[in-house]
N, C-alpha and C positions, 0 to 999 in steps of 0.2 A: 504494500500500500504506500502510495506517495504521501509525503508529509503535507499537512494542510497549509495552504498559503494564507498568510495573514494580510488581508487587503488594507487594513488600517493599523499598521504597527505603531505601538506607543499610545494608541487612543483608548481612553477609558472615560465613558460618558459620565461616570460618577465624579470626575474632576470638576464637572459643571455644577455640582450640588449647591455651592454657595455663590455662584456667579449670577449675573442678570438673566441667564438662560432659564432658570427655574424660579418659580415663586413658592411661597410657603405651602400652598396646597399640593403642588407637584412633589415637593420634598416629603410631605407627609404620606402621600400615596406610595411613593417609591420606598419609603422606610417600611411601610406595612408589607409590601411585596418582598423586600429583602429579609424581613423577619420570619418568613415562612420557610421552615426547614424542610429538607427533602423527604422526611418521614412523617410530616405533620398531616394528620387526617382526622376530621371530626364527623364528617357526614357519612362516609362509606364504612362498612364493617371491614374486618381484617381480610376476609376472603375476597370481597370486591376490590379492596384497595390493592391487594397483590396482583389481581388481574389488570387493574387500571395501569399500574406501573409497567407491566409487561407490554400492554398496548402502546403506551406513550413511548416506550423505548424503540418501538418499530415505526411509529408514525412520524416522530421527530427525533431520529437518532442524532446523538451529539458526538463531537470529536472525542476520541479516546484519550487525548492528552489534556482535556479540560479538567482543571483541578476541582472546580466546583460546578458541576452540571446544573443547568437550569431545572428547578424542581417542578416540572410540568404537571405531573400527577397531583402534587400538593397544591398547586395553584388552581387546578380544576376543582379539587375537593373544597378548597377555600371558597371558591365561587358558589358551590352548592351549599356549603354550610352557612354562608352569610345571606343566602337568598338573593344574590345579585342575578338579575335576568338580562336577556338581550333586548327586551322591548318588543319581542314578537315570538310566536311559536308556530312551528310547522303543524298544519292541521292533522297530519297523520302521525304525529309524535305526541306522547304524553308530556306532562311537565318535565323539565330537565332532570330533576332528581330521580323521578320514576323511570325516565328513559335510560339514564345511566345505570341505575340498579338493575333494571330488566336486561339491558343490553350486555352488561358485563357478565351477569349470570348466564345469559344465553351463549355468549362466546365460550365461557368455561364449559357449559354443557356440550357445546359442539366439539370442543377439544377432547373431552372425555369420550364422547361417542365415536369420534373419528380415530383418536390416537391412544385412548386409554389413560390419559394424564390431563391434569389441569392446564389451562392456557399458559400460566406462568412457568410451567415445567417443560414446555415444548422448546425445541430448538428454533433458531431464527427462521429456517425454511418453513416449518409447519405453522408458526405464528403468521408469517406473511401469507401463506396459502389461505388460512382462515380469514384474515383481514381482506384479502382480495376477493374471496367468495362473498363476504359481507358487502363489500362495495358493489359487487355485481348483482347482489340480491338473490344469490343461489342457495343460501343457507335456509334450512326449514325446520330446525328443531322446535318442538312445541313450546320451549321456554321463551321464544320470541313473542308468543301470544299474537295479538293483532298488530304488532309494531314491525314495519318493514325493515329488514336488516340494512338495505341500501340507504334508506333515509336516516337510520340511526348512524351509519358510518359517515355520510356526508353532512348531516345536520348537527351531529353531536361530536363524534370522535374526531373527524378531521377539523371541523370548525373550532371546537374548544381547545384541542391540543395545539393547533397552530397559533391561535390567538394568545394562549397562555405563554407559549414560547416567546413570541415577539412582544409581549407586554413586559418582559424582564430586561433590566439594564444590561445584562451580559449579551443578550441578542442585539440590543441597540449598539453596543460597542462593536460587535461582530460586523454589522452592516453599515457602520459609520453614521448612525442616526443620532441626532442631538437631543431628542426628546421634544416635548411640546413647545419649547422656546417661548415661554411666557414669563415675564413681559417683553423679552427682547424681540421676538418675532423674526420670521424669515423674510428676507428682502429680495435676494437674487434667485428668482424662481425659474429662470430659463434653463434649457438644457446645457449641461457642461459648465454651469456656473455655480459657485458656492459662496456663502458668506464666509468672511475671514475666520470666524469662530467655529465653522463646521469642519468635520474630519477630512483630512486629505487622503485620497486613495493612492496607494503605492503603485507606481508603474514598475514593471519588471526591471531590475537593475538599479532602481532609485528608491529602494526601501528605506535607506538611511535618511534621505531627505524628508520622506513622509514621516518617519519616526520623530525627527526633530520638530517638524511642524505640528504634529499631533500632540507632542508634549507641551508645546507652547500654547495651543489654543484652549486648553483646559484651565488655564490660569486666569 
């Protein structure tokens, strides 16, 4: 496996914590997210929690060399525990909490029926096969009830996992995002333009220059 290329060397969005890029509300929201540990779960029971972690590991796999992986499963459980909703609900899905509980139990039941082991006990290939079957809508275990597996995958698994990942500062640093930038605001909105306090993407062979620039802009 080739080593992961750092597109924004030296950039850490948290360096902006006390700068004009973030207001007090942003700092409070990010502090709450950063306080969620990787094993924190209040909504799901232990069995569903174990399945959720195994699902998230395949939907949003993270670099092996990342010292502190983004706690995607914990962020999803936190959303469920606090009752935070999307503002809408798919007509053929139950409430998000019920959808997750039923969907995780169904995935585990499908794993046991097909492979004789729980979803979290399966290897990467078998997990991916079940998730691809859920996406395609070809799973049919009675545990699904009247909830379509394909809609659960697209409307809950994919949507919630990706949103949780990119709501975390580690992901912001990874893609060079500066956060909501309130009260500072973004000004240079055209293609290939960036504000002087935004992260500089490293061109091949010029990583050192980007590193120096990205260490400066956080101050």
